[in-house]
C-alpha positions as MATLAB code, in Angstrom:
seq = 'XXXXXXXXXXXXXXXXXXXXXXXXXXXXXXXXXXXXXXXXXXXXXXXXXXXXXXXXXXXXXXXXXXXXXXXXXXXXXXXXXXXXXXXXXXXXXXXXXXXXXXXXXXXXXXXXXXXXXXXXXXXXXXXXXXXXXXXXXXXXXXXXXXXXXXXXXXXXXXXXXXXXXXXXXXXXXXXXXXXXXXXXXXXXXXXXXXXXXXXXXXXXXXXXXXXXXXXXXXXXXXXXXXXXXXXXXXXXXXXXXXXXXXXXXXXXXXXXXXXXXXXXXXXXXXXXXXXXXXXXXXXXXXXXXXXXXXXXXXXXXXXXXXXXXXXXXXXXXXXXXXXXXXXXXXXXXXXXXXXXXXXXXXXXXXXXXXXXXXXXXXXXXXXXXXXXXXXXXXXXXXXXXXXXXXXXXXXXXXXXXXXXXXXXXXXXXXXXXXXXXXXXXXXXXXXXXXXXXXXXXXXXXXXXXX';
ca = [
      -7.349   -2.841   -5.655;
      -4.780   -0.565   -4.158;
      -1.112    0.625   -4.945;
       1.208    0.459   -2.385;
       1.737    3.892   -2.677;
       2.796    5.679    0.742;
       2.441    9.451    0.005;
       0.668   11.607   -3.028;
       2.045   14.705   -4.839;
       0.028   16.305   -8.048;
       2.677   17.637  -10.162;
       3.724   18.492  -13.926;
       7.252   17.815  -14.819;
       9.869   18.601  -17.099;
      12.335   16.135  -18.128;
      15.874   17.413  -18.831;
      19.156   15.953  -20.418;
      22.790   16.483  -19.484;
      26.017   14.925  -21.191;
      26.969   11.694  -19.551;
      29.781    9.878  -20.455;
      29.420    6.297  -18.781;
      29.530    2.876  -20.825;
      26.264    1.674  -22.918;
      26.569   -1.820  -21.243;
      24.207   -0.889  -18.481;
      21.877    0.604  -21.299;
      21.888   -2.902  -23.195;
      19.966   -3.980  -19.920;
      18.173   -0.943  -19.204;
      16.964   -0.108  -22.473;
      14.525   -3.366  -22.488;
      12.727   -1.697  -19.881;
      12.213    2.088  -21.474;
       8.539    1.830  -21.447;
       8.242    1.045  -17.629;
      10.801    4.064  -16.726;
       8.472    6.005  -18.751;
       5.809    4.726  -17.082;
       7.044    5.134  -13.403;
       7.720    8.198  -14.100;
       4.232    9.269  -15.274;
       2.961    7.564  -12.030;
       4.737    9.850  -10.015;
       3.359   12.971  -12.203;
       0.121   11.425  -11.542;
       0.757   10.975   -7.477;
       1.513    7.087   -7.322;
       4.928    6.362   -5.921;
       4.513    2.560   -5.553;
       7.134    0.268   -6.321;
       7.006   -1.765   -9.446;
       8.775   -4.419  -11.414;
       9.119   -6.202  -14.669;
      10.714   -8.849  -15.882;
      12.291  -10.638  -19.469;
      11.160  -13.948  -20.591;
      13.058  -16.286  -22.100;
      11.225  -14.988  -25.459;
      12.315  -11.744  -24.673;
       8.796  -10.523  -24.076;
       8.634   -8.162  -21.359;
       6.212   -8.696  -18.454;
       5.030   -5.816  -16.091;
       4.943   -7.166  -12.202;
       3.089   -5.389   -9.390;
       2.042   -6.513   -5.992;
      -1.481   -5.354   -5.283;
      -4.021   -5.852   -2.349;
      -7.492   -6.255   -1.986;
      -7.733   -4.895    1.583;
      -5.519   -1.969    2.149;
      -5.976   -2.321    6.050;
      -2.485   -4.380    5.988;
      -0.099   -2.967    3.693;
       3.424   -3.567    3.040;
       6.213   -1.171    3.171;
       8.056   -0.110    0.147;
      11.201   -2.104    1.933;
       9.031   -4.937    1.970;
       7.631   -5.260   -1.593;
      11.405   -4.730   -2.735;
      12.567   -7.502   -0.610;
      10.057   -9.719   -1.942;
      10.330   -8.946   -5.607;
      14.041   -9.469   -5.518;
      13.835  -12.739   -3.802;
      11.661  -14.211   -6.391;
      13.403  -12.687   -9.337;
      16.466  -14.540   -7.754;
      14.665  -17.857   -7.802;
      13.497  -17.045  -11.501;
      17.404  -16.563  -12.664;
      18.083  -19.512  -10.605;
      15.812  -21.852  -12.509;
      16.591  -20.079  -15.946;
      12.765  -18.983  -16.386;
      13.692  -15.373  -16.894;
      16.391  -13.679  -18.378;
      16.295  -10.184  -16.597;
      14.489   -7.899  -14.280;
      13.931   -4.330  -13.005;
      12.674   -3.228  -10.159;
      11.780    0.317   -9.889;
      11.260    2.511   -6.048;
      11.932    5.713   -5.163;
      15.163    6.505   -3.488;
      17.505    8.819   -1.548;
      19.873    8.966   -4.169;
      21.649   12.515   -4.233;
      24.684   11.743   -6.524;
      26.006    9.748   -3.715;
      25.346    6.133   -4.395;
      22.650    6.266   -1.783;
      19.631    4.008   -3.199;
      17.899    3.616    0.708;
      14.020    3.696   -0.283;
      12.285    6.682    0.554;
       9.372    6.273    3.013;
       6.791    9.000    4.372;
       9.219   10.940    6.795;
      11.573   11.168    4.091;
      11.467   13.487    0.718;
      12.361   11.251   -2.299;
      15.052   12.338   -4.725;
      15.225    9.680   -7.638;
      13.995    6.643   -9.388;
      16.375    3.867   -8.476;
      16.558    0.773  -10.828;
      17.956   -2.732   -9.832;
      18.858   -4.231  -12.779;
      19.965   -7.746  -13.120;
      20.061  -10.725  -15.806;
      21.126  -14.357  -16.050;
      24.746  -13.509  -17.341;
      25.452  -11.927  -13.652;
      25.146   -8.369  -14.839;
      23.793   -6.626  -11.802;
      23.854   -3.262  -10.719;
      21.116   -0.300   -9.418;
      21.131    2.935  -11.327;
      19.541    6.256  -10.910;
      17.195    8.887  -12.176;
      17.440   12.142   -9.801;
      14.846   14.885   -9.986;
      14.246   18.123   -8.092;
      10.919   19.441   -7.200;
      10.411   22.783   -8.654;
       7.418   24.513   -7.436;
       4.071   22.817   -8.962;
       6.581   20.711  -11.283;
       9.644   18.901  -11.142;
      12.746   18.034  -13.485;
      14.273   14.728  -14.046;
      17.300   13.410  -15.379;
      20.009   12.301  -16.555;
      19.721    8.758  -15.832;
      23.318    7.693  -14.616;
      25.494    5.090  -15.947;
      24.024    5.608  -19.668;
      25.068    8.340  -22.335;
      23.401   11.335  -22.939;
      21.594    9.908  -26.212;
      20.300    6.684  -24.855;
      18.711    8.427  -21.921;
      17.174   10.746  -24.705;
      15.708    7.393  -26.056;
      13.943    6.673  -22.773;
      12.541   10.073  -22.722;
      11.149    9.626  -26.176;
      10.015    6.096  -25.506;
       5.985    5.924  -26.302;
       3.450    4.274  -24.217;
       0.602    2.284  -25.552;
      -2.759    3.409  -24.927;
      -4.707    1.044  -23.143;
      -2.504   -1.377  -22.649;
      -2.113   -3.402  -19.528;
       1.376   -3.037  -18.446;
       1.283   -5.273  -15.515;
       0.179   -8.642  -16.778;
       1.160  -10.405  -13.290;
      -0.142   -8.959  -10.304;
       0.316  -10.593   -6.751;
      -2.245   -9.812   -4.457;
      -1.798  -10.019   -0.757;
      -4.196  -10.352    1.844;
      -4.048   -9.756    5.788;
      -3.701  -12.633    7.903;
      -7.045  -14.061    9.395;
      -7.950  -16.950   11.785;
     -10.963  -17.904   13.456;
     -10.130  -18.505   17.324;
     -11.641  -21.189   19.451;
     -14.010  -18.463   20.835;
     -15.773  -18.301   17.180;
     -14.117  -14.531   16.683;
     -12.504  -13.824   13.880;
      -8.907  -12.111   14.394;
      -7.535  -10.235   11.552;
      -3.986   -8.493   11.440;
      -3.871   -4.736   10.347;
      -1.186   -2.581   10.150;
      -2.294    0.932    9.156;
      -4.399    1.987   11.983;
      -4.285    5.410   13.293;
      -5.923    7.470   15.967;
      -4.878   11.180   13.871;
      -7.986   12.129   13.064;
      -9.595   11.218   16.332;
      -7.395   14.098   17.486;
      -8.310   15.926   14.383;
     -12.007   15.457   15.563;
     -11.304   16.478   18.837;
      -9.454   19.603   18.287;
     -10.524   20.820   15.170;
      -8.668   19.385   11.963;
      -6.822   22.519   10.835;
      -5.720   23.143   14.427;
      -4.311   19.366   14.674;
      -2.601   19.918   11.510;
      -0.970   23.284   12.083;
      -0.551   23.529   16.129;
      -1.578   20.124   18.177;
       1.496   17.940   18.042;
       3.473   19.687   20.949;
       0.746   20.369   22.934;
      -0.309   16.601   23.077;
       3.081   15.375   23.688;
       3.062   17.835   27.266;
      -0.279   16.471   27.933;
       0.636   12.924   27.235;
       3.569   13.284   29.273;
       1.746   14.634   32.242;
      -0.938   11.619   32.324;
       2.240    9.201   32.472;
       3.554   11.554   35.345;
       0.871   10.966   37.470;
       1.955    7.272   37.888;
      -1.460    6.273   38.220;
      -3.010    4.117   35.471;
      -6.254    3.353   35.725;
      -5.795   -0.144   34.523;
      -2.532   -2.476   34.775;
      -2.195   -6.087   32.939;
       1.054   -7.400   32.773;
       3.588   -4.920   31.554;
       0.894   -2.601   30.090;
      -0.670    0.349   31.758;
      -3.724    2.366   30.762;
      -3.316    6.223   31.766;
      -5.977    8.543   31.842;
      -6.730   12.613   32.269;
     -10.208   13.484   32.542;
     -11.620   16.753   31.244;
     -15.588   16.780   32.504;
     -16.794   14.291   29.985;
     -14.080   14.249   27.681;
     -10.527   12.413   28.469;
      -7.080   11.701   26.996;
      -5.981    7.861   27.544;
      -2.209    6.915   27.346;
      -1.351    3.189   26.361;
       2.337    2.415   27.709;
       4.643   -0.487   28.034;
       7.944   -0.410   29.907;
       7.418    3.363   30.278;
       7.500    3.619   26.545;
       3.946    5.353   24.629;
       2.276    2.918   22.171;
      -0.662    5.044   21.601;
      -2.662    8.285   23.218;
      -6.295    9.200   21.996;
      -9.184   10.776   23.145;
     -12.169    9.471   24.623;
     -15.780   10.773   25.053;
     -17.288    9.614   28.754;
     -20.756    7.942   28.316;
     -23.191    6.100   30.183;
     -24.986    4.491   27.144;
     -24.520    0.596   26.572;
     -25.867   -2.103   24.748;
     -25.487   -5.799   24.182;
     -23.348   -6.387   21.682;
     -22.391  -10.173   19.865;
     -18.701   -9.620   18.558;
     -17.796  -11.531   15.282;
     -14.468   -9.974   14.286;
     -11.194   -8.043   15.741;
      -8.882   -6.238   13.485;
      -5.594   -5.987   15.295;
      -3.176   -3.346   14.893;
      -0.017   -5.029   14.372;
       1.994   -1.944   14.426;
       0.942   -1.060   18.060;
       1.894   -4.292   19.244;
      -1.740   -5.936   19.109;
      -2.868   -3.303   22.252;
      -5.354   -1.454   19.584;
      -8.138   -2.721   17.509;
     -11.263   -2.194   15.464;
     -13.965   -4.392   17.062;
     -17.026   -5.816   14.980;
     -20.618   -7.051   16.063;
     -23.734   -6.832   15.764;
     -25.773   -4.461   18.402;
     -29.197   -5.578   20.351;
     -28.974   -8.695   18.002;
     -30.296   -6.190   15.006;
     -27.795   -3.433   13.730;
     -24.159   -3.745   12.757;
     -21.455   -1.765   14.257;
     -17.411   -1.494   14.580;
     -15.743    0.836   16.786;
     -12.392    1.832   17.873;
     -11.768   -0.241   21.367;
     -10.627    2.320   23.807;
     -10.106   -0.339   26.402;
      -8.138   -3.160   24.067;
      -5.203   -2.915   25.356;
      -5.990   -3.974   28.973;
      -8.876   -6.253   28.021;
      -7.587   -8.061   25.258;
      -8.172  -11.286   26.696;
     -12.176  -10.570   27.621;
     -12.366   -9.524   23.466;
     -10.994  -12.485   22.412;
     -11.955  -15.170   24.744;
     -16.152  -14.467   24.347;
     -18.662  -12.943   21.995;
     -21.161  -11.354   24.478;
     -20.256   -8.042   26.133;
     -22.248   -5.293   27.424;
     -20.239   -2.182   25.563;
     -20.397    1.416   26.244;
     -20.530    3.302   22.926;
     -19.915    6.797   22.146;
     -18.367    9.229   19.366;
     -16.514   11.623   18.061;
     -17.907   13.686   15.134;
     -15.450   14.547   12.186;
     -17.857   16.558   10.420;
     -21.814   17.913   11.188;
     -24.003   19.447    9.267;
     -27.594   20.026    8.639;
     -29.239   17.626    5.870;
     -30.439   19.412    2.464;
     -33.317   18.364    0.497;
     -31.995   15.995   -2.208;
     -34.050   15.763   -5.369;
     -34.729   12.323   -7.339;
     -35.368   11.612  -10.967;
     -39.317   11.288  -10.213;
     -39.608   14.457   -8.006;
     -38.447   15.308   -4.067;
     -37.453   12.411   -2.272;
     -39.731   13.072    1.341;
     -38.552   11.685    4.308;
     -40.493   11.657    7.689;
     -39.423   14.639   10.058;
     -37.815   11.946   12.598;
     -36.239    9.884    9.934;
     -32.564    8.314   11.285;
     -30.397    6.326    9.321;
     -26.108    5.410    9.711;
     -24.027    3.814    7.302;
     -20.339    2.763    7.017;
     -18.267    5.216    5.352;
     -17.403    4.805    2.027;
     -13.781    5.980    2.531;
     -13.256    5.038    6.577;
     -15.607    1.971    7.193;
     -13.004    0.000    7.939;
     -11.965    1.897   11.106;
     -15.044    2.326   12.651;
     -16.729    5.617   10.671;
     -19.730    6.434   10.202;
     -22.155    8.721    7.550;
     -25.309    9.242    9.410;
     -28.956   11.447    9.744;
     -29.870   11.945   12.821;
     -32.382   13.651   15.618;
     -30.776   15.840   18.146;
     -31.930   14.969   21.540;
     -29.906   16.903   23.797;
     -26.949   18.692   23.925;
     -24.278   20.317   26.436;
     -21.178   22.343   26.056;
     -18.157   20.593   26.429;
     -14.283   21.935   26.227;
     -11.252   19.698   25.932;
      -8.078   20.285   27.844;
     -10.520   22.895   29.720;
      -9.227   25.479   26.882;
     -12.041   27.639   25.566;
     -10.364   27.147   22.004;
     -10.874   23.471   22.082;
     -15.007   24.109   22.911;
     -17.652   22.266   21.327;
     -20.245   20.244   22.378;
     -21.771   16.676   23.515;
     -24.619   15.790   21.293;
     -27.278   13.067   22.158;
     -28.165   11.676   18.742;
     -30.608    9.436   17.795;
     -29.905    7.173   14.863;
     -32.560    4.467   15.081;
     -35.753    4.686   15.526;
     -37.476    2.082   17.657;
     -41.352    1.805   18.292;
     -40.808    0.588   21.690;
     -37.110    1.179   23.308;
     -36.406    5.121   22.857;
     -32.724    4.990   22.721;
     -32.680    1.842   20.548;
     -29.185    3.210   19.106;
     -28.799    6.740   20.647;
     -25.241    8.048   20.851;
     -23.712   10.778   23.245;
     -21.117   12.409   20.286;
     -18.511   15.366   20.889;
     -18.629   17.909   17.997;
     -15.232   20.664   18.277;
     -17.066   23.651   17.091;
     -14.192   24.298   14.624;
     -15.556   21.192   12.466;
     -19.277   22.547   12.341;
     -20.635   23.918    9.250;
     -23.173   25.855   10.634;
     -23.472   27.751   14.161;
     -27.169   27.161   15.470;
     -28.249   24.012   17.333;
     -31.708   23.182   18.359;
     -32.935   19.855   20.485;
     -35.439   18.363   18.174;
     -33.194   19.668   15.015;
     -32.153   16.702   11.988;
     -28.052   16.587   11.711;
     -25.952   15.003    9.186;
     -22.066   14.161    9.258;
     -19.468   11.110    9.501;
     -18.220    9.997   13.079;
     -16.062    7.896   14.460;
     -17.268    5.218   16.662;
     -15.675    4.455   20.199;
     -16.546    1.434   22.847;
     -15.375   -0.266   25.515;
     -16.383   -3.078   27.449;
     -18.792   -1.544   30.493;
     -17.391   -2.724   34.043;
];
């Protein structure tokens, strides 16, 4: 299960106090949750910025409350979690099943009464705490903090005295205690349509790593965004989309066997991603589609079985204009290619009883442990062919299109053999030789063969 943390920072902290002359009425409620205030600060120190809550039962017992998910493909925003918690606790106060509650989150509070929740684009400045009880007490207090190099200082807490805040800091946490006795599991929406295909709603898919694979991850992080925006604009100024369906346009700029595609609706860019052109295609039976809700359901990861034998999942580069085809029937002829994120030469591995030995033509692929849901695979394969390729026709973005065999078959030579692009910046060695064994991770791409 995963917390709804939206960014991570690993720091140590310095807790500080200053005099605060506020009344202690607030502390009468806040003090019930001192352990959770201390816990929330500890979570931040360990890089977890998820909102949490706790409530007081009628007998005075404090219960921790947390939203979790078994499937991180659908993540609630911080605002969504806070709103859901407030609604639930308001109902419990109205029905007199709890005495009080506290909700913790990171905010933009900067001694200005602004308790807006921070998000990925906004640097948090404080811990905000929503406090309410059955006696109509209601307020939001804050504990500001400041990052200082490798650490940060935190405090004082608003609306309580200096001595009361000191008591918060001196609160001990119980080792081994489960502080979240009530956990609310949220799962993505899934339906099976009339064609027998499972449609799953996803809201955190992204194509940023595609660009890291195409241009080199270090280059993409430091230099690429402005340059990409220029090419995305160029693709649209040509005013010749390769396909139009209703109000959706799919544009393409081709660079030999590599290309840039742009999805737009009503002249607004929805997404832009690189592709690797290929003639390789196989018959695929589709079983599930993870639709990206955050891109208007115009992007998706598609699951299926290739050649009625091996499992695949891929980012559908044509989903925006072929959604009706994907959702209305299972069987399709699909062109498959890939972007390599990293490429290396496999090392000898030793087992408990000696060296593990594989045949010279051993091949395999398996879902990536961290990114399987987005169509990423780890592999060990044989290099059958290669050719040089450059993206944007620029030498600094040069690499190779590699033909790599992933599955051996006695009768079918290219049973599962993909064209994959590797940027030289993402290679961990320099010399490529046909016939050599390679390993690494790739992002699988696919589209319906016309």
